[in-house]
KETI-99453 format. One record per residue (C-alpha): residue in three letters; x, y, z. Coordinates in steps of 0.05 Angstrom, whole numbers. Each point is the difference from the previous one (the first is absolute). Last residue first. Layout:
// KETI-99453
{"ALA" {X Y Z}}
...
// end
This chain:
// KETI-99453
{"ILE" {291 -574 -59}}
{"ILE" {-31 -32 -56}}
{"PRO" {29 28 -62}}
{"THR" {68 2 33}}
{"PHE" {3 -80 3}}
{"ILE" {45 -13 -54}}
{"SER" {46 55 22}}
{"LEU" {23 -39 60}}
{"LEU" {30 -54 -50}}
{"GLY" {36 53 -40}}
{"GLU" {30 34 57}}
{"PHE" {26 -64 26}}
{"LEU" {28 -19 -73}}
{"ARG" {34 68 -2}}
{"ALA" {37 -7 65}}
{"ILE" {19 -76 -15}}
{"LEU" {29 23 -63}}
{"PRO" {45 49 27}}
{"ARG" {1 67 -34}}
{"LYS" {20 7 -74}}
{"LEU" {-64 45 -23}}
{"TRP" {19 46 52}}
{"LYS" {69 13 -21}}
{"GLU" {-24 12 -76}}
{"ARG" {-59 45 20}}
{"ASN" {40 43 49}}
{"ILE" {-53 25 46}}
{"GLN" {4 76 16}}
{"THR" {17 19 69}}
{"SER" {-44 43 44}}
{"ASP" {7 64 39}}
{"GLN" {7 40 -73}}
{"LYS" {-56 -31 -23}}
{"ASP" {-46 25 64}}
{"GLN" {23 68 -14}}
{"ILE" {-28 -4 -69}}
{"TYR" {-59 -28 31}}
{"GLN" {-10 57 47}}
{"ASP" {8 48 -59}}
{"VAL" {-55 -34 -42}}
{"ILE" {-44 -4 61}}
{"THR" {5 74 5}}
{"SER" {-11 12 -71}}
{"VAL" {-62 -38 9}}
{"ALA" {-24 41 59}}
{"ASN" {3 60 -49}}
{"GLY" {-55 -24 -39}}
{"THR" {-34 -63 -19}}
{"PHE" {-32 -56 46}}
{"LEU" {-23 -69 16}}
{"ALA" {-5 -19 74}}
{"THR" {-3 -73 22}}
{"ILE" {-42 -48 38}}
{"GLU" {5 -75 12}}
{"PHE" {-46 -58 30}}
{"ASP" {39 -64 -1}}
{"ILE" {-7 -59 -48}}
{"VAL" {-4 24 -74}}
{"ALA" {53 48 -17}}
{"SER" {35 13 65}}
{"ARG" {8 -77 7}}
{"ASN" {23 -10 -73}}
{"ASP" {59 48 8}}
{"LEU" {25 68 -19}}
{"ASN" {-19 29 70}}
{"TYR" {-60 49 9}}
{"SER" {-3 40 64}}
{"GLY" {0 66 -32}}
{"VAL" {40 50 -48}}
{"THR" {-19 9 -74}}
{"ALA" {31 40 -51}}
{"ILE" {-15 49 -61}}
{"LYS" {50 45 -35}}
{"ASP" {66 -30 2}}
{"ASP" {-10 -44 -63}}
{"ILE" {-38 -48 46}}
{"VAL" {13 -6 74}}
{"LEU" {-15 -58 41}}
{"ILE" {10 -4 80}}
{"LYS" {-6 -45 60}}
{"ALA" {54 16 50}}
{"HIS" {25 -50 45}}
{"SER" {72 3 -17}}
{"PHE" {44 -31 59}}
{"GLY" {68 31 6}}
{"LYS" {56 40 -32}}
{"THR" {9 -60 -57}}
{"TYR" {-63 12 -39}}
{"GLN" {11 -52 -55}}
{"TYR" {-12 31 -67}}
{"VAL" {-28 -43 -62}}
{"ASP" {5 29 -75}}
{"ILE" {-44 -41 -50}}
{"GLY" {39 -33 -50}}
{"HIS" {-45 -62 -6}}
{"GLU" {41 -46 36}}
{"LEU" {3 53 56}}
{"LEU" {-73 1 9}}
{"THR" {-1 -77 6}}
{"THR" {61 4 50}}
{"ALA" {-34 51 45}}
{"TYR" {-61 -43 -3}}
{"PHE" {40 -54 37}}
{"LEU" {27 49 40}}
{"THR" {-66 21 26}}
{"VAL" {-16 -71 14}}
{"LYS" {61 -8 42}}
{"TYR" {-21 66 41}}
{"VAL" {-67 -37 15}}
{"LEU" {36 -59 30}}
{"TYR" {48 50 44}}
{"LYS" {-52 48 23}}
{"ASP" {32 69 18}}
{"PRO" {54 -4 -54}}
{"THR" {51 56 -7}}
{"GLY" {17 18 -69}}
{"PRO" {-72 20 -11}}
{"ILE" {-26 4 -75}}
{"ILE" {8 58 -47}}
{"VAL" {-33 -10 -67}}
{"GLU" {20 42 -65}}
{"VAL" {-30 -5 -68}}
{"ASN" {26 50 -58}}
{"VAL" {-53 -8 -53}}
{"GLY" {24 -18 -70}}
{"SER" {-51 -45 -22}}
{"ARG" {32 -62 22}}
{"LYS" {0 26 70}}
{"ALA" {-73 14 -1}}
{"VAL" {-16 -70 -23}}
{"ILE" {43 -28 50}}
{"LEU" {-37 41 57}}
{"ALA" {-67 -17 -34}}
{"THR" {15 -78 1}}
{"LEU" {21 7 70}}
{"THR" {-63 34 19}}
{"GLU" {-41 -49 -28}}
{"GLN" {41 -62 16}}
{"ASP" {-2 16 77}}
{"ILE" {56 29 36}}
{"ALA" {21 -29 62}}
{"MET" {39 65 31}}
{"TYR" {1 22 71}}
{"PRO" {27 69 22}}
{"THR" {-18 35 -56}}
{"MET" {25 64 -39}}
{"ILE" {-13 8 -74}}
{"ARG" {21 52 -52}}
{"ILE" {-25 -2 -69}}
{"SER" {27 38 -53}}
{"LYS" {-10 34 -68}}
{"LYS" {-66 -20 -38}}
{"ALA" {-39 -32 55}}
{"THR" {-76 -12 -14}}
{"MET" {8 -77 6}}
{"ILE" {29 11 68}}
{"MET" {-54 40 21}}
{"LYS" {-55 -41 -24}}
{"LEU" {34 -63 32}}
{"TYR" {3 43 65}}
{"VAL" {-70 13 -2}}
{"ASN" {-15 -78 -9}}
{"ARG" {44 -16 61}}
{"ILE" {-37 53 39}}
{"HIS" {-67 -33 -14}}
{"ALA" {12 -66 -5}}
{"GLU" {-69 -22 -24}}
{"HIS" {-64 -32 31}}
{"SER" {11 38 67}}
{"ASP" {-12 -24 70}}
{"PRO" {71 -29 -1}}
{"GLY" {33 71 -1}}
{"SER" {7 62 -39}}
{"GLN" {0 76 12}}
{"LEU" {24 61 -33}}
{"ILE" {-2 74 15}}
{"GLN" {1 50 -50}}
{"VAL" {38 71 1}}
{"ILE" {6 45 -59}}
{"ASN" {53 64 1}}
{"ASN" {0 74 2}}
{"GLN" {-21 13 73}}
{"THR" {-63 43 29}}
{"ILE" {-25 -25 60}}
{"LYS" {-69 15 31}}
{"THR" {-33 -57 37}}
{"THR" {-70 -28 5}}
{"PRO" {-12 -42 54}}
{"TYR" {-11 -78 -1}}
{"TYR" {0 -29 69}}
{"PHE" {-58 39 26}}
{"ASP" {-38 -16 -67}}
{"ASP" {-13 -68 36}}
{"ASP" {4 -64 -45}}
{"ILE" {17 -53 55}}
{"PHE" {-12 -65 -17}}
{"THR" {-2 -50 61}}
{"ASN" {9 -73 -15}}
{"THR" {63 9 52}}
{"ASN" {58 -32 -37}}
{"TYR" {-16 14 -73}}
{"TYR" {-37 63 22}}
{"TYR" {66 32 27}}
{"ASP" {36 -24 -59}}
{"LYS" {-48 36 -44}}
{"PHE" {2 58 45}}
{"PHE" {73 7 -7}}
{"ILE" {-7 -5 -80}}
{"CYS" {-48 57 4}}
{"THR" {44 46 47}}
{"LEU" {57 -10 -48}}
{"SER" {-41 15 -58}}
{"LYS" {-23 66 32}}
{"VAL" {74 18 12}}
{"ALA" {-1 13 -75}}
{"GLU" {-38 65 17}}
{"GLY" {56 33 34}}
{"ARG" {68 -9 35}}
{"LEU" {37 -62 -16}}
{"LYS" {63 -26 38}}
{"VAL" {39 -51 -35}}
{"GLN" {45 -53 31}}
{"THR" {70 -34 -21}}
{"ASP" {44 -52 27}}
{"ARG" {74 -12 19}}
{"PHE" {22 -33 63}}
{"TYR" {74 -1 26}}
{"TYR" {17 -60 37}}
{"ASP" {-2 -35 64}}
{"TYR" {-38 58 38}}
{"ASP" {6 60 37}}
{"ILE" {-55 49 -3}}
{"ILE" {17 63 -44}}
{"ASN" {-7 -48 -62}}
{"ASP" {-75 -8 12}}
{"TYR" {-29 -57 -43}}
{"GLU" {29 -49 51}}
{"ASP" {-38 32 64}}
{"ALA" {-69 -20 -27}}
{"LEU" {-65 29 -25}}
{"ASN" {-1 -19 -75}}
{"MET" {34 32 -56}}
{"GLY" {-15 -21 -73}}
{"GLY" {-45 59 -23}}
{"THR" {-58 36 21}}
{"TYR" {-18 65 33}}
{"GLY" {-60 44 7}}
{"VAL" {-18 72 18}}
{"GLU" {-66 36 -6}}
{"GLY" {-49 -53 18}}
{"ASP" {10 23 70}}
{"ILE" {62 -46 0}}
{"VAL" {4 -57 -42}}
{"VAL" {57 -54 6}}
{"ILE" {3 -63 -46}}
{"LYS" {55 -55 -7}}
{"ARG" {-32 -62 -31}}
{"HIS" {26 -74 7}}
{"ASN" {-69 -22 20}}
{"ARG" {16 -79 -1}}
{"PHE" {-31 -60 -39}}
{"ASN" {36 -64 23}}
{"ILE" {-10 -11 71}}
{"ARG" {-73 18 -10}}
{"THR" {-11 -62 -47}}
{"ASN" {-6 -51 61}}
{"PHE" {22 -71 -6}}
{"PHE" {47 16 57}}
{"PRO" {3 67 31}}
{"PHE" {-49 -9 57}}
{"TYR" {-19 70 32}}
{"ILE" {28 41 -57}}
{"LYS" {-26 70 5}}
{"ASP" {-16 27 -69}}
{"ASN" {12 74 14}}
{"ILE" {7 27 68}}
{"ILE" {-42 57 10}}
{"LEU" {10 54 55}}
{"ASP" {-52 51 13}}
{"VAL" {45 49 43}}
{"LYS" {-29 18 67}}
{"SER" {47 -44 42}}
{"GLN" {-11 -67 24}}
{"LYS" {20 -35 -66}}
{"ILE" {63 45 -2}}
{"ILE" {20 -20 70}}
{"LYS" {-12 -76 -17}}
{"LEU" {40 6 -60}}
{"TYR" {57 29 41}}
{"LYS" {-4 -63 51}}
{"ARG" {-7 -48 -60}}
{"SER" {64 30 -30}}
{"ILE" {3 11 -71}}
{"ARG" {33 -56 -39}}
{"SER" {-60 -27 -42}}
{"SER" {-8 65 -32}}
{"GLY" {11 -27 -74}}
{"LEU" {-44 -63 21}}
{"ALA" {-56 37 30}}
{"ASP" {3 63 -45}}
{"ILE" {-13 67 34}}
{"ILE" {-59 44 -10}}
{"LEU" {-6 67 47}}
{"LYS" {-58 42 7}}
{"VAL" {-4 69 33}}
{"LYS" {-57 42 12}}
{"LEU" {26 66 36}}
{"GLY" {-27 9 69}}
{"GLN" {64 21 37}}
{"GLU" {8 -69 24}}
{"ALA" {3 -27 -71}}
{"LYS" {55 53 -12}}
{"GLN" {41 -30 59}}
{"MET" {-10 -67 -28}}
{"MET" {26 19 -66}}
{"LEU" {61 30 32}}
{"ASP" {13 -65 39}}
{"ILE" {-8 -35 -65}}
{"ILE" {58 41 -34}}
{"THR" {50 0 60}}
{"LYS" {-18 -74 9}}
{"GLY" {18 -23 -75}}
{"ARG" {61 40 0}}
{"HIS" {27 -25 70}}
{"ASP" {-24 -70 -11}}
{"SER" {-64 -24 9}}
{"ARG" {-2 -20 -79}}
{"VAL" {-49 14 -48}}
{"ILE" {7 -40 -70}}
{"PHE" {-54 -2 -53}}
{"PHE" {-21 69 12}}
{"GLU" {-68 41 -2}}
{"MET" {-9 64 37}}
{"LEU" {-62 49 1}}
{"ILE" {0 61 44}}
{"PHE" {-54 46 8}}
{"LYS" {-23 71 17}}
{"LYS" {51 48 26}}
{"ALA" {66 -30 -20}}
{"ASN" {57 48 11}}
{"LYS" {40 -51 45}}
{"LEU" {-9 -54 -52}}
{"GLU" {31 47 -53}}
{"GLU" {58 9 40}}
{"ILE" {5 -71 15}}
{"LEU" {-3 -17 -75}}
{"ASP" {53 50 -20}}
{"PRO" {50 -27 56}}
{"TYR" {-15 -70 -27}}
{"PHE" {13 11 -72}}
{"THR" {64 39 4}}
{"GLU" {40 -52 40}}
{"GLY" {-40 -59 -25}}
{"ASN" {29 2 -75}}
{"ARG" {-6 47 -53}}
{"PHE" {-63 38 3}}
{"VAL" {-31 24 -64}}
{"ASP" {-53 55 -3}}
{"ILE" {-65 5 -37}}
{"ALA" {-51 57 -10}}
{"THR" {-68 -16 -23}}
{"ASN" {-50 47 -37}}
{"HIS" {33 9 -73}}
{"ALA" {-32 -74 -27}}
{"PHE" {-24 -50 40}}
{"PRO" {-2 -68 -31}}
{"GLN" {-59 -45 16}}
{"HIS" {-4 -62 36}}
{"TYR" {-24 -63 -32}}
{"SER" {68 -43 -10}}
{"ILE" {-6 -17 -71}}
{"LYS" {-47 46 -27}}
{"HIS" {34 62 33}}
{"SER" {68 -36 -15}}
{"ALA" {-15 5 -67}}
{"HIS" {-22 75 -1}}
{"PHE" {63 13 35}}
{"ILE" {46 -34 -46}}
{"HIS" {-33 26 -65}}
{"LYS" {3 69 27}}
{"ILE" {75 -3 16}}
{"ASP" {14 -34 -70}}
{"ALA" {-44 59 -36}}
{"ASP" {45 56 35}}
{"ASP" {-40 65 -15}}
{"THR" {-21 -3 73}}
{"PRO" {-63 28 37}}
{"LEU" {-35 -64 14}}
{"ASP" {-75 0 -10}}
{"ILE" {-23 -60 42}}
{"GLN" {-29 -54 -39}}
{"GLY" {-74 -28 3}}
{"GLU" {-51 -27 44}}
{"SER" {26 -70 -2}}
{"ALA" {69 22 27}}
{"ARG" {-36 15 66}}
{"LEU" {6 79 16}}
{"GLU" {23 -2 76}}
{"LYS" {-43 5 65}}
{"THR" {-38 -62 3}}
{"ILE" {54 -56 -17}}
{"TYR" {-14 -63 40}}
{"SER" {-39 -34 -59}}
{"ASP" {66 6 -43}}
{"ASP" {13 -71 -11}}
{"HIS" {-28 -44 59}}
{"ILE" {18 31 69}}
{"LEU" {-72 21 8}}
{"PRO" {-26 -68 -7}}
{"ARG" {32 -24 68}}
{"ARG" {-35 -65 12}}
{"LYS" {26 -34 -64}}
{"TYR" {73 20 21}}
{"ARG" {-6 -21 72}}
{"LEU" {-31 -70 -21}}
{"SER" {63 -15 -47}}
{"TYR" {-6 -15 -72}}
{"LYS" {34 63 -21}}
{"PHE" {57 -9 48}}
{"SER" {21 -58 -44}}
{"ARG" {27 -65 29}}
{"GLY" {74 -17 -2}}
{"PHE" {32 23 65}}
{"THR" {-31 -38 54}}
{"LEU" {-43 -56 -33}}
{"PHE" {58 -2 -52}}
{"LEU" {58 -14 48}}
{"THR" {-33 -58 27}}
{"ILE" {-27 -28 -64}}
{"GLY" {69 7 -30}}
{"ILE" {34 -33 62}}
{"VAL" {-41 -62 -7}}
{"PRO" {-6 -3 -77}}
{"GLU" {75 6 -9}}
{"PHE" {16 -9 -72}}
{"ALA" {-65 15 -31}}
{"LEU" {-27 50 49}}
{"LEU" {69 36 -2}}
{"LEU" {1 4 -78}}
{"LEU" {-70 25 -1}}
{"TRP" {14 53 57}}
{"PRO" {63 24 -40}}
{"LEU" {-40 -2 -67}}
{"LYS" {-58 48 18}}
{"GLN" {36 66 5}}
{"THR" {43 -12 -62}}
{"PRO" {-64 -22 -39}}
{"SER" {-34 70 20}}
{"ASP" {-58 -4 48}}
{"SER" {-73 -12 -27}}
{"ARG" {-9 -63 41}}
{"LEU" {-16 -61 -40}}
{"THR" {68 -34 13}}
{"VAL" {-5 12 75}}
{"ALA" {-67 -32 5}}
{"ILE" {23 -58 -40}}
{"TRP" {60 -10 47}}
{"VAL" {-50 9 60}}
{"ILE" {-47 -53 -26}}
{"VAL" {59 -47 -15}}
{"VAL" {28 11 75}}
{"PHE" {-71 -16 22}}
{"GLY" {-5 -64 -43}}
{"VAL" {69 -20 23}}
{"PHE" {-18 1 71}}
{"LEU" {-66 -30 -11}}
{"THR" {34 -59 -33}}
{"ARG" {57 -8 51}}
{"THR" {-51 -3 54}}
{"THR" {-43 -51 -36}}
{"PHE" {54 -45 -15}}
{"GLY" {31 4 66}}
{"ILE" {-67 -17 32}}
{"ILE" {-10 -57 -50}}
{"PRO" {66 -28 9}}
{"SER" {0 4 81}}
{"LEU" {-66 -39 7}}
{"ASP" {37 -62 20}}
{"THR" {16 35 62}}
{"LEU" {51 6 56}}
{"SER" {67 4 -39}}
{"ALA" {-30 40 -57}}
{"VAL" {-30 49 50}}
{"LEU" {71 13 29}}
{"GLN" {34 5 -70}}
{"TYR" {-57 51 -19}}
{"LEU" {11 40 62}}
{"MET" {74 0 -15}}
{"GLU" {-12 27 -69}}
{"PHE" {-46 49 23}}
{"ALA" {46 26 54}}
{"PHE" {59 4 -52}}
{"ARG" {-41 41 -50}}
{"MET" {-30 45 60}}
{"GLY" {72 11 22}}
{"VAL" {21 22 -72}}
{"ALA" {-58 50 -3}}
{"LEU" {11 28 72}}
{"VAL" {74 6 -20}}
{"ILE" {-18 38 -61}}
{"LEU" {-52 45 37}}
{"PHE" {49 12 52}}
{"VAL" {53 24 -49}}
{"VAL" {-53 44 -32}}
{"ILE" {-20 27 69}}
{"LEU" {71 13 23}}
{"ILE" {12 39 -66}}
{"LYS" {-61 42 18}}
{"ARG" {21 14 71}}
{"ILE" {71 22 -22}}
{"ASN" {-27 47 -51}}
{"LYS" {71 39 13}}
{"GLU" {-33 70 10}}
{"MET" {60 47 6}}
// end
C-alpha cells in the first residue's frame, strides 16, 4: 500500500527548513548587530519586506475564489507562523490555474479537448428512460463534467478485487490487436506490476501502439532499473509531472490519481485499483485488500480515450485526435454509462458537484464506500439533509488503516456523521479502497474519487456513472461488505478518550488544504 512516505518527509523537511531559516536569520542579525552600527536599519528593512510579502500573500489568498473553509487554514497559518506558512504555501497553496503549464496548454481548459463526443453546449442526449431523476442526473453531469452519457451502447462489468480484475485485464491485453493506452497513479515493479508491464512491452514489440502514463509521485517506488527497461522498450512512457526539485514547486501537490486502460478503443477499465501486488489477494500481503474496478465495452470507451489523451497532451504538449483511436463499436446493452472527470485544471469540482446532485435526488437510500473521508461542507450538508428527509444513508470506511494520520481525519468525520444519525461501518475484514456511491439502488459511480478535498479540487480524478444490471452487482457486493464490517455504536463512539477526539479534530482543521 502506498504510504506517501516521500510526501510526508517533504512536509517535515519544509517545516524544519522554515524553522532553520528563522534561526539562521536571527543568528545573522545578531552577528551583523555585533559588527556594525547599521544593524537596526538592516533589521528594520528586512523585517518590513518580509511582513510586506506575507501581507501580499495573505491578501491574495483572501481574494481567491475558493470557499472560506479552504482559505481559512492558510490565513491562520500565515498569521500565526508566517515563516512556516509561507514555506508551505509556496509549495502546496498556489493555484494550478495560475501555473505556466496550465496557461500553455489551452486544450485542457474546460471541454476544449473533447472532439469525438457531443458537447453539452450542443444539446442534450435523448435518454431512453422514464425515470425523471435519472435523466436529470445524467443531463446535469453532462453540463458539469462535459462528457456525454451513452445509452444502450456500452456494456459494463464489475470486478471485485484484483484477483478478478487482473486476470481479465491480462487476457484482454493478450488479445489486443491495434493499441493499448494505460494510465495509473501507482505502478510498482513487483510481481503484478511487472507481469502487466512486461506484457505491454511484448505487445509494443509486435507493432502495437502502446502508451503508458504513470504519476511521478504515486509511482516513485518503481525501481530505477525496471524504469530504464521500460524507457528502452517501444512503449511510449510518460511520467506525469516529474519532480526535479520538490520544494516551492506546485508539481508536488497536484497529482494524477486516475486509473484508465483502453484496448483497441473497444475495451476500457477504470476504478480504484492500481498496478501493484497489494490489490491482488492471491499474492501474500499484510492484510486483505478490498477494491472495485469496472470494465466498459462499447461507445463510452471513447470518453476514457479522450481523457487519456488530455493527460498525454498535458505532459507532452502533443494533442492526439486520430480517428484510429476512436473506432465505432456495436454493443447493445440496456443501460446508460457516462464518464466523469475532474481536476485542478477545472473551475468547478466536477465529480463532487455530480455527487451533490445525486445525493439531493435520493429518495430511499444512499450507499457510500470510501477509503479516505474528509467531507467538505457542501457534501456534509447534502448528506445530513438527505438523512433528515427520511433517506437511509450508510457509509463504509476502512477498519484497517493504510495511512495513520489520514485515517484519524476519516474517524473525525465518521464522528460528525454519527452525530447526525448517519450509519457508519468499519470494514473489519481488511482495508477497503473501493470508491462507490449508489443512489436508490438504481444509479451508481465507481472510480478513483475519494470523499475528500484532495479528490474534489486538488488531484486529477475519474469515475464511471451508470445504470443497469451493474448497479445490482454493486449493491450485492455492498451488502456483502456490510456483513464484513462492524457498525459503529454511536453512544460508545462519542465516549472515546478526549485526547483521541482532540487529535482528530486538530488534524481535521487542515483538511481543506491537504
